[in-house]
N, C-alpha and C positions, 0 to 999 in steps of 0.2 A: 503493499500500497503507500503510496506516493505521499497523500498527503490526506487532511481531516474531511474533506472533501469527497475522498474517493469511496468510502464507505456510504455516503449516501448516494452517491451515483449509483453504487450498484444494488442499492435499498430498492431505489429507482427504477432499477430496468428488474426487477423479478416481476414487475406488474406486466411488463410488456416490452416491445421494441419503441423505442421514444425517437422522435426527430429533434434534431437539436434545437430549436426554440421551445418547444414543449418538454424536452428535457429542463431548457434552463428554468423554465416558468416552475415545474412542477418541484424543483429542487429551490427556488428562491433565495436569496440571500445570498447567491455567489456570482461572480463580477464573467463575464463572456470570457475572460482571458484567461480566466482560473479553469472555467469549465473546460475549455477548450483545451488547455495544457494538462488538466485531470484525464480526460476522452483517449487524449494521444499517449497518455503513460498507462491506463487502462489496456489500451489496445493494444501495445508494444507487452506489455504483458499476457497481452494472450486469453484475458479476461474478460472482453469485449470485443464483438464484431460492429466493424465500420463499413456499411453495404452503401453504394452509389445508388441511385437509379439515375438513369439518362433523360431524365424530362428536363423540359423548360420550366423554370427555373430548377436547378439539379437538386433532388431530396437525397441528401444522407440521413441513414436510419442507424441506430445505434442499438445492437442487442447483448443481453449475453450470450457466452457460449458455457459448455459443460462446467469449466473449471473458475468461471465466475459465477457461477452459480451453483457450484459448491462449496465457494468461497461463502457468499451471499448470503447463506441459511445461517450460519453463527453468527453473524453482523446482521441482521435482522432481530434475531432472537436477545441479540444485546440490546440494538436501539429499541427494542420493545419493551425492554426490561427496564431500562432507563428511563423511559419515556413514563411506563406505569408507577415508578417511585419517584420522581423529580422532586414532584413536593416535599418526602421526607427527607430526598437526600438534600434539598436546599434549605432545609428546615436543623437538618441536623448539622450542616455546615457554620449557620448562623449560631447556634448555640456551642459550638465548639470552644474552648478555651484560646486557642491561635489562635481562631477569626475575630474574637473579641481585640485581642492586642493589636489587629494587624490595622483596627478601625478606631482604637482608642485616641483620643488627641494628643499631642505632644505636648509638652509642657513648655 
């Protein structure tokens, strides 16, 4: 995995093939440059297939391949688990002694 966005891209692609603009909209918060860089990396690692249709304008579709789907399964489970417990995790973090030291006013 090359960056933090790669896991979100893989998770999105578990829903099926996406064109670039639809994937950009689906993920949200990612710049076009970072999405492009991350997709190139995932294609290079053999996790995602990039297919170009000869239409006008040309359409590029990204799809998970077997190795990417195998990796995406535990990533999706982790993403869903963290999402299900996000409130508890944030509450525990704010109540920890280290958190109060970080946010304490300086004399």
